[in-house]
C-alpha positions as CSV (number, residue, x, y, z in Angstrom):
1,X,-32.6,15.6,2.2
2,X,-31.2,12.4,3.7
3,X,-29.0,12.6,6.8
4,X,-25.6,11.0,6.9
5,X,-23.8,9.5,9.9
6,X,-20.0,9.2,9.8
7,X,-18.3,6.9,12.3
8,X,-14.6,6.6,13.3
9,X,-11.7,8.7,14.5
10,X,-11.5,12.4,15.1
11,X,-7.9,13.1,16.0
12,X,-5.2,15.7,16.0
13,X,-2.5,15.6,13.4
14,X,0.8,17.1,14.6
15,X,2.8,17.8,11.5
16,X,6.5,18.4,12.0
17,X,7.5,21.6,10.0
18,X,11.2,20.9,10.3
19,X,11.7,19.5,6.8
20,X,13.7,16.3,6.6
21,X,14.0,15.7,10.3
22,X,12.8,12.6,12.1
23,X,10.2,13.1,14.9
24,X,13.0,12.6,17.5
25,X,14.8,15.7,16.2
26,X,11.8,17.8,15.3
27,X,11.1,20.9,17.3
28,X,8.3,22.7,15.5
29,X,4.8,21.1,15.0
30,X,1.6,22.3,13.3
31,X,-1.6,21.2,14.9
32,X,-4.4,20.2,12.5
33,X,-7.8,18.6,13.1
34,X,-8.0,15.3,11.3
35,X,-9.3,11.8,11.1
36,X,-10.6,10.5,7.7
37,X,-14.3,10.1,8.7
38,X,-14.3,13.5,10.4
39,X,-12.9,15.0,7.2
40,X,-15.7,13.3,5.2
41,X,-18.3,14.7,7.5
42,X,-16.8,18.2,7.2
43,X,-16.8,17.9,3.4
44,X,-20.5,16.9,3.4
45,X,-21.4,19.8,5.6
46,X,-19.3,22.3,3.5
47,X,-21.3,21.3,0.5
48,X,-24.6,21.9,2.3
49,X,-25.5,18.4,3.5
50,X,-26.9,17.2,6.8
51,X,-24.4,15.1,8.6
52,X,-23.6,13.8,12.1
53,X,-20.3,12.6,13.4
54,X,-19.9,9.9,16.0
55,X,-16.5,9.5,17.6
56,X,-14.9,9.7,21.0
57,X,-12.4,12.4,22.1
58,X,-10.8,13.3,25.4
59,X,-11.9,15.8,28.0
60,X,-9.0,18.0,27.1
61,X,-8.3,21.1,25.0
62,X,-7.6,19.1,21.9
63,X,-10.9,17.2,22.1
64,X,-12.6,20.6,22.6
65,X,-10.9,21.9,19.5
66,X,-12.1,19.0,17.4
67,X,-15.7,19.4,18.6
68,X,-15.6,23.2,17.9
69,X,-14.0,22.7,14.5
70,X,-16.5,20.2,13.4
71,X,-19.4,22.3,14.7
72,X,-18.1,25.4,13.0
73,X,-17.9,23.4,9.7
74,X,-21.6,22.6,10.1
75,X,-21.3,19.0,11.4
76,X,-23.7,17.9,14.1
77,X,-21.5,16.9,17.1
78,X,-24.2,15.6,19.5
79,X,-22.7,12.1,19.1
80,X,-19.1,13.0,19.6
81,X,-18.6,11.6,23.1
82,X,-16.1,12.9,25.6
83,X,-14.0,10.4,27.6
84,X,-12.5,11.6,30.8
85,X,-10.3,8.5,31.2
86,X,-8.4,8.9,27.9
87,X,-6.7,11.7,26.0
88,X,-7.6,12.7,22.5
89,X,-5.8,10.7,19.9
90,X,-2.7,12.2,18.2
91,X,-0.9,11.3,15.0
92,X,2.6,12.7,14.7
93,X,4.0,12.9,11.2
94,X,7.3,14.2,9.7
95,X,8.3,14.0,6.0
96,X,11.8,12.8,5.5
97,X,14.3,13.8,2.8
98,X,13.8,10.5,1.0
99,X,10.0,11.1,0.8
100,X,9.2,8.6,3.6
101,X,7.1,9.6,6.6
102,X,8.3,9.2,10.1
103,X,5.1,8.4,12.0
104,X,4.0,7.9,15.5
105,X,0.4,7.1,16.5
106,X,-0.5,8.0,20.1
107,X,-3.9,6.4,20.4
108,X,-6.3,7.5,23.0
109,X,-10.0,8.2,23.2
110,X,-11.0,7.4,19.6
111,X,-10.5,3.7,20.2
112,X,-12.9,3.8,23.1
113,X,-16.1,4.4,21.2
114,X,-18.3,1.5,22.2
115,X,-21.5,-0.3,21.4
116,X,-23.1,1.3,24.5
117,X,-22.2,4.7,23.0
118,X,-23.9,3.8,19.7
119,X,-27.1,2.8,21.6
120,X,-27.6,6.5,22.3
121,X,-28.0,7.2,18.5
122,X,-31.4,7.1,16.9
123,X,-30.4,5.3,13.7
124,X,-33.9,5.9,12.2
125,X,-32.8,9.5,11.6
126,X,-30.2,8.4,9.1
127,X,-30.4,7.2,5.5
128,X,-26.6,6.8,4.9
129,X,-23.9,5.6,7.2
130,X,-20.2,6.0,6.2
131,X,-17.5,3.8,7.6
132,X,-14.2,5.4,6.9
133,X,-11.9,4.7,9.7
134,X,-8.6,2.7,9.5
135,X,-8.5,2.7,13.3
136,X,-11.9,1.0,13.4
137,X,-10.0,-2.2,12.4
138,X,-7.6,-2.0,15.3
139,X,-8.2,-3.9,18.5
140,X,-10.5,-2.2,21.0
141,X,-14.1,-1.1,21.7
142,X,-14.3,0.8,18.4
143,X,-13.6,-2.4,16.5
144,X,-16.6,-4.1,18.0
145,X,-18.8,-0.9,17.6
146,X,-17.8,-0.6,14.0
147,X,-19.0,-4.2,13.2
148,X,-22.1,-3.7,15.3
149,X,-23.1,-0.5,13.5
150,X,-22.7,-2.3,10.1
151,X,-25.1,-5.0,11.2
152,X,-27.6,-2.4,12.4
153,X,-27.4,-0.4,9.2
154,X,-28.1,-3.5,7.1
155,X,-31.0,-4.5,9.3
156,X,-32.5,-1.0,8.7
157,X,-31.8,-0.9,5.0
158,X,-29.5,2.1,5.5
159,X,-27.2,2.9,2.6
160,X,-23.7,1.8,3.6
161,X,-20.5,3.6,2.4
162,X,-17.0,2.3,3.1
163,X,-13.5,3.6,2.7
164,X,-10.9,1.3,4.4
165,X,-8.3,4.1,4.6
166,X,-5.3,1.7,4.8
167,X,-2.3,3.1,6.6
168,X,1.0,1.2,6.2
169,X,2.3,2.7,9.4
170,X,-0.7,1.2,11.3
171,X,-1.1,-2.2,9.6
172,X,2.2,-2.9,7.8
173,X,3.0,-5.5,10.5
174,X,-0.4,-7.2,10.1
175,X,-1.8,-6.7,6.6
176,X,-3.8,-10.0,6.7
177,X,-5.9,-8.8,9.6
178,X,-6.7,-5.5,7.7
179,X,-7.6,-7.4,4.6
180,X,-9.8,-10.0,6.4
181,X,-11.7,-7.3,8.4
182,X,-12.2,-5.1,5.3
183,X,-14.0,-7.7,3.3
184,X,-17.3,-7.9,5.2
185,X,-17.6,-4.1,4.7
186,X,-16.7,-4.4,1.0
187,X,-19.4,-7.0,0.4
188,X,-22.0,-5.2,2.4
189,X,-21.4,-1.7,1.0
190,X,-23.7,-0.1,-1.5
191,X,-20.8,2.3,-2.3
192,X,-17.1,2.0,-1.5
193,X,-14.0,3.9,-2.4
194,X,-10.5,2.5,-2.6
195,X,-7.1,3.9,-3.6
196,X,-5.2,2.0,-6.2
197,X,-2.9,0.7,-3.5
198,X,-5.8,-0.5,-1.4
199,X,-7.6,-2.1,-4.4
200,X,-4.5,-4.3,-5.2
201,X,-3.8,-5.1,-1.5
202,X,-7.4,-6.2,-0.8
203,X,-7.7,-8.3,-3.9
204,X,-4.2,-9.8,-3.8
205,X,-3.6,-8.6,-7.4
206,X,-0.8,-6.7,-9.2
207,X,-2.6,-4.2,-11.3
208,X,-5.6,-1.9,-10.9
209,X,-7.3,-3.6,-13.8
210,X,-7.0,-7.0,-12.2
211,X,-8.2,-5.6,-8.9
212,X,-11.3,-4.0,-10.5
213,X,-12.1,-7.3,-12.3
214,X,-11.9,-9.1,-9.0
215,X,-14.1,-6.5,-7.2
216,X,-16.7,-6.7,-10.0
217,X,-17.0,-10.5,-9.4
218,X,-17.0,-10.5,-5.6
219,X,-18.9,-7.4,-4.6
220,X,-22.3,-6.0,-5.5
221,X,-21.9,-2.3,-4.7
222,X,-20.8,0.6,-6.8
223,X,-17.1,1.2,-6.3
224,X,-14.6,3.9,-7.1
225,X,-10.8,3.4,-7.3
226,X,-9.1,6.7,-7.1
227,X,-6.0,7.2,-9.3
228,X,-4.9,10.7,-8.4
229,X,-4.5,13.2,-11.2
230,X,-5.5,10.4,-13.7
231,X,-9.1,10.4,-12.3
232,X,-11.2,7.6,-10.9
233,X,-12.1,4.1,-12.1
234,X,-15.8,3.6,-11.6
235,X,-17.2,0.1,-11.3
236,X,-20.9,-0.6,-11.8
237,X,-23.1,-3.2,-13.4
238,X,-20.1,-5.5,-14.3
239,X,-18.2,-2.8,-16.1
240,X,-15.6,-0.2,-15.4
241,X,-15.0,3.3,-16.8
242,X,-12.3,5.9,-16.2
243,X,-13.7,9.2,-15.1
244,X,-11.2,12.0,-15.7
245,X,-10.4,14.7,-13.1
246,X,-9.7,18.4,-13.6
247,X,-6.3,20.0,-13.8
248,X,-5.1,21.9,-10.7
249,X,-1.8,23.0,-9.2
250,X,-1.6,20.9,-6.0
251,X,-0.5,22.5,-2.8
252,X,-1.4,19.7,-0.4
253,X,-3.1,16.4,-1.3
254,X,-4.2,15.8,2.3
255,X,-7.9,15.1,2.5
256,X,-8.5,14.8,-1.3
257,X,-9.9,11.3,-1.0
258,X,-12.1,12.4,1.9
259,X,-13.4,15.3,-0.1
260,X,-14.2,12.9,-3.0
261,X,-16.2,10.6,-0.7
262,X,-17.9,13.6,1.0
263,X,-19.0,14.9,-2.4
264,X,-20.3,11.5,-3.5
265,X,-22.3,11.1,-0.2
266,X,-23.6,14.7,-0.4
267,X,-25.0,14.0,-3.9
268,X,-26.6,10.7,-2.7
269,X,-28.1,12.5,0.3
270,X,-30.0,14.7,-2.0
271,X,-31.9,11.7,-3.4
272,X,-34.7,9.5,-1.9
273,X,-33.9,5.9,-1.1
274,X,-35.8,4.8,-4.3
275,X,-33.8,7.3,-6.4
276,X,-30.5,6.1,-4.9
277,X,-31.4,2.5,-5.8
278,X,-32.4,3.4,-9.4
279,X,-29.2,5.3,-10.3
280,X,-27.8,4.1,-13.6
281,X,-24.3,4.2,-14.9
282,X,-24.7,7.6,-16.5
283,X,-25.9,9.1,-13.3
284,X,-23.0,7.5,-11.3
285,X,-20.5,8.9,-13.9
286,X,-21.7,12.4,-13.1
287,X,-21.6,11.8,-9.3
288,X,-18.0,10.5,-9.6
289,X,-17.1,13.4,-11.9
290,X,-18.3,15.8,-9.3
291,X,-16.4,13.9,-6.6
292,X,-13.2,14.3,-8.7
293,X,-13.8,18.0,-8.8
294,X,-14.1,18.2,-5.0
295,X,-11.0,16.2,-4.5
296,X,-9.0,18.2,-7.0
297,X,-10.1,21.6,-5.5
298,X,-9.1,20.4,-2.0
299,X,-5.5,19.9,-3.3
300,X,-5.3,23.7,-3.9
301,X,-5.2,24.5,-0.2
302,X,-3.0,23.5,2.8
303,X,-4.8,21.3,5.3
304,X,-8.0,19.3,4.7
305,X,-10.3,21.2,7.0
306,X,-9.0,24.5,5.8
307,X,-9.6,23.4,2.2
308,X,-13.1,22.3,2.9
309,X,-14.0,25.8,3.8
310,X,-13.7,26.6,0.1
311,X,-16.0,23.8,-1.0
312,X,-19.5,24.4,-2.1
313,X,-21.9,22.8,-4.5
314,X,-21.1,25.4,-7.1
315,X,-17.9,23.5,-7.9
316,X,-20.1,20.9,-9.6
317,X,-21.1,23.3,-12.3
């Protein structure tokens, strides 16, 4: 079994439960462990995979909560570093009556993960590295560490997975920077996953079909463009195919994309490097089909980490 390393933010989501109120008026908040790469790691572990998380959290109760939560999920946390000088990162979110989100990002320790921290990781242990952090493209030590780890992965012929995880509330003021920084990862990745919105943003196109055509011409990896209930558009060997999902009654879509990526990487981790490289379109269709199942099942529960507790490889049957 190949080992997977996920890099990026582990943070606390503070969700305002006072419906329709802006954060300034909210009084009740629900604490949830979060961060896209942390979610992916938890999903891989829930399915039975071997996975490590590297991130930085504060020396505070919230950092301790994140470490304990990941450990309890089965994620190896030896490379989750503690930073006494910075608090654990928080994301405050409230859903307004018009459907828009009131959002405030209180960034702390996650942005301090450095190249020196990564030097403590024995990369020879890992066959897959997943880059799934929107905050990895924000200024700071993590930004440099993110690029450094990509270079190290390529030098060691480690399979690279990428999910840009665009957040309008983080990059809406500077989309060109997000796009520019994403492309080296898109071109280097052996597998990458995009939402329909991300695909059009990164390719400067107006439709998913145009975006997919552009990606087929400019990237060499296998890609998946997730389309919600409609399924996933798989791109491989110069062609695309829509892979349908399964019907569910959604309760909360948080973490569905992370569950999808986690399921894909779990399946890849069960293969040798030679087997990974020789996967044909039919095999990838099944991998994506199983990923769709994991994402859909996650929507049946409230909260990503809570939903992952119900994941297991039997859902692929």
